[in-house]
C-alpha positions in Angstrom: 11.3 7.6 -10.5 13.4 5.0 -12.3 13.4 6.0 -16.0 14.0 2.4 -17.1 11.1 0.8 -15.3 8.9 3.7 -14.3 9.0 2.5 -10.7 9.4 5.0 -7.9 12.9 5.4 -6.5 12.7 4.4 -2.8 16.4 4.3 -2.1 16.4 7.6 -0.2 13.0 7.2 1.5 13.0 6.7 5.2 10.7 3.8 6.2 7.8 4.7 8.5 5.2 2.6 10.2 2.2 2.0 7.9 -0.9 3.9 9.1 -3.1 0.8 9.7 -0.2 -0.8 11.6 -0.2 2.2 13.9 -3.9 1.5 14.6 -3.2 -2.2 15.2 -0.4 -1.3 17.7 -2.6 1.2 19.5 -5.4 -1.4 19.8 -2.9 -4.0 21.1 -1.4 -1.5 23.6 -4.8 -0.7 25.0 -5.6 -4.4 25.4 -2.2 -4.9 27.1 -3.0 -2.0 29.5 -6.3 -3.6 30.3 -5.2 -7.2 30.9 -1.4 -7.2 31.0 1.1 -9.0 28.7 3.8 -8.0 26.3 3.8 -6.8 22.7 6.4 -8.0 20.1 6.7 -6.0 16.9 7.9 -7.9 13.8 8.9 -6.2 10.5 10.1 -7.7 7.3 12.4 -5.2 5.7 15.8 -3.6 5.2 18.1 -2.6 8.1 16.9 1.0 8.0 13.4 -0.1 9.0 14.8 -0.5 12.5 13.9 3.2 13.1 10.2 2.4 12.5 10.5 -0.5 15.0 12.0 2.0 17.5 9.0 4.2 17.0 6.7 1.2 17.9 8.8 0.5 21.0 8.2 4.1 22.1 4.4 3.8 21.9 3.7 0.5 23.6 5.7 -2.4 22.1 7.8 -4.4 24.5 10.4 -5.7 22.0 11.0 -5.9 18.3 12.5 -8.0 15.6 13.5 -7.4 12.0 13.3 -10.2 9.4 16.1 -9.8 6.9 14.8 -12.3 4.3 13.8 -10.7 1.0 10.1 -10.7 0.1 8.4 -9.3 -2.9 4.7 -10.1 -2.6 2.0 -10.9 0.0 2.6 -14.7 -0.3 6.3 -14.4 0.6 5.7 -11.8 3.2 3.0 -13.9 5.0 5.3 -16.9 4.9 8.3 -15.0 6.3 6.1 -13.6 9.1 4.8 -17.1 10.0 8.3 -18.5 10.1 9.4 -15.6 12.2 6.5 -16.1 14.7 7.5 -19.8 15.1 11.1 -18.9 15.6 10.4 -16.2 18.2 8.0 -18.5 20.1 10.6 -21.3 20.1 13.3 -18.9 21.4 11.2 -17.3 24.1 9.4 -20.5 25.1 5.9 -18.9 24.9 3.1 -18.8 22.4 1.5 -15.6 21.1 -2.2 -15.3 22.1 -3.0 -12.6 19.5 -1.3 -11.4 16.3 -2.4 -7.9 15.3 -1.9 -6.7 11.7 -3.0 -3.5 9.9 -5.8 -4.4 7.5 -3.6 -3.3 4.5 -0.6 -1.3 3.5 -1.1 2.3 2.5 1.0 1.8 -0.7 -0.2 -1.5 -2.3 -3.4 -1.8 -0.3 -3.8 -5.5 -1.1 -5.3 -6.4 2.3 -4.1 -10.0 2.1 -1.1 -10.5 4.4 -3.1 -10.9 7.7 -5.4 -13.5 6.3 -2.6 -15.4 4.6 -0.6 -15.3 7.9 -3.5 -16.8 9.8 -3.7 -19.6 7.1 0.0 -20.3 7.4 -0.3 -20.5 11.2 -3.5 -22.5 11.0 -5.4 -20.2 13.4 -8.7 -18.2 13.0 -8.6 -14.7 11.6 -11.0 -11.8 12.2 -10.5 -9.0 9.7 -11.4 -5.2 9.9 -11.5 -4.7 13.6 -12.4 -1.4 15.2 -12.4 -2.5 18.8 -11.4 -5.5 20.9 -11.8 -6.8 24.5 -10.7 -9.9 26.3 -13.3 -12.4 27.4 -12.9 -15.8 29.1 -11.1 -18.1 26.7 -10.5 -15.6 24.0 -11.6 -12.2 22.6 -14.7 -10.3 21.6 -14.1 -8.1 18.6 -16.1 -5.4 16.9 -15.8 -5.9 13.1 -16.6 -3.2 10.6 -18.6 -4.3 7.6 -20.2 -2.5 4.6 -23.6 -2.8 6.4 -22.5 -1.8 9.8 -20.7 -3.8 12.5 -20.5 -7.4 13.7 -19.4 -8.6 17.2 -17.3 -11.7 16.8 -15.9 -13.9 19.5 -12.9 -16.2 18.9 -10.7 -18.4 21.0 -7.0 -17.6 21.1 -4.5 -17.9 19.4 -5.8 -16.0 16.5 -4.9 -13.3 14.0 -6.8 -10.0 13.7 -6.5 -7.2 11.1 -7.3 -3.7 12.2 -8.9 -0.8 10.3 -9.3 2.7 11.7 -10.8 2.6 15.3 -12.6 5.5 17.0 -9.3 6.6 18.6 -6.0 7.8 17.3 -2.6 6.2 17.9 -0.6 7.8 20.7 2.5 9.9 20.1 5.9 9.0 21.6 7.3 11.2 24.3 10.9 12.2 24.8 11.1 9.9 27.7 9.6 6.9 25.8 11.9 7.6 22.8 14.9 7.5 25.1 13.8 4.3 26.7 13.1 2.7 23.2 16.7 3.5 22.1 18.0 1.2 24.8 15.9 -1.8 23.7 17.9 -4.1 21.3 16.2 -5.1 18.1 16.6 -8.8 17.2 17.6 -9.8 13.7 16.1 -12.9 12.1 16.8 -14.8 8.9 14.1 -17.5 8.7 15.2 -19.1 5.4 13.2 -21.1 3.0 10.6 -18.3 2.4 8.0 -19.2 -0.2 8.7 -18.0 -3.7 6.8 -15.0 -4.8 3.9 -15.7 -7.1 3.3 -12.2 -8.2 5.6 -9.9 -10.1 5.3 -6.3 -11.2 5.1 -6.1 -15.0 5.1 -2.3 -15.3 4.6 0.9 -13.4 2.8 3.9 -14.7 1.6 7.3 -13.4 -2.2 7.9 -13.5 -3.2 10.1 -16.4 -3.2 13.8 -15.6 -6.6 15.4 -15.5 -7.3 18.1 -18.0 -8.2 21.5 -16.8 -11.9 22.1 -16.2 -14.0 24.7 -17.9 -15.5 27.6 -15.8 -18.9 28.8 -16.9 -19.9 32.3 -15.6 -23.0 33.6 -17.3 -25.1 36.4 -16.0 -27.8 34.1 -14.6 -27.9 30.5 -13.3 -30.3 29.6 -16.2 -27.9 31.0 -18.8 -25.0 29.0 -17.2 -27.1 25.8 -17.2 -28.1 26.4 -20.9 -24.5 26.9 -21.9 -23.3 23.8 -20.0 -26.0 21.7 -21.7 -25.1 23.1 -25.1 -21.4 22.3 -24.5 -22.2 18.7 -23.5 -24.4 18.2 -26.6 -21.5 19.5 -28.7 -19.1 17.1 -27.0 -21.7 14.3 -27.5 -21.8 13.5 -23.8 -25.5 12.6 -24.3 
């Protein structure tokens, strides 16, 4: 923890793949195994994030890129990713059919980047997927909602964000790790990234919970009576 700002000190933390991104990669890999194609992993982050990209290469990704431009909020992150997509498509001479994103990060949990990325690319977006399959001209996606599930069809190209499906991400094997080490990771500086519109004003730990009170009377009735008396004394009701 930085004593001056209260922010966590991440300088010695090893970057790992965000949990929802592992679900997105697994879903993309299963689709690739069903219909063919390749998977490109793109990460905006420091040089040490290459190890996380190598992990993705060991569990289904075909190639990977790291975007070195500095980003500080969801707006600048989505803009950097959109510019990276355009740059990779131009260099490879192909267009991406689908862009998979985890529904949110497990640290900030804003859930905004995937939707903003789709807006920047001017393509449709389907959020909160738990399953996907290819159909003629596009995809059929099972989308989780608060009431249950929707089945949504969309033409490609499009962006999808992935929540937790019914299956778990696969683990890398020694053989796949060795193969991943041989795949070079491209480095991109896209330039002209949109300025951040959000800044962190302060960081603070959540208040520590006070120790509870254990009531152990001879009978359940006596315990309930004591609990009610204590709540009355504390003016809870």
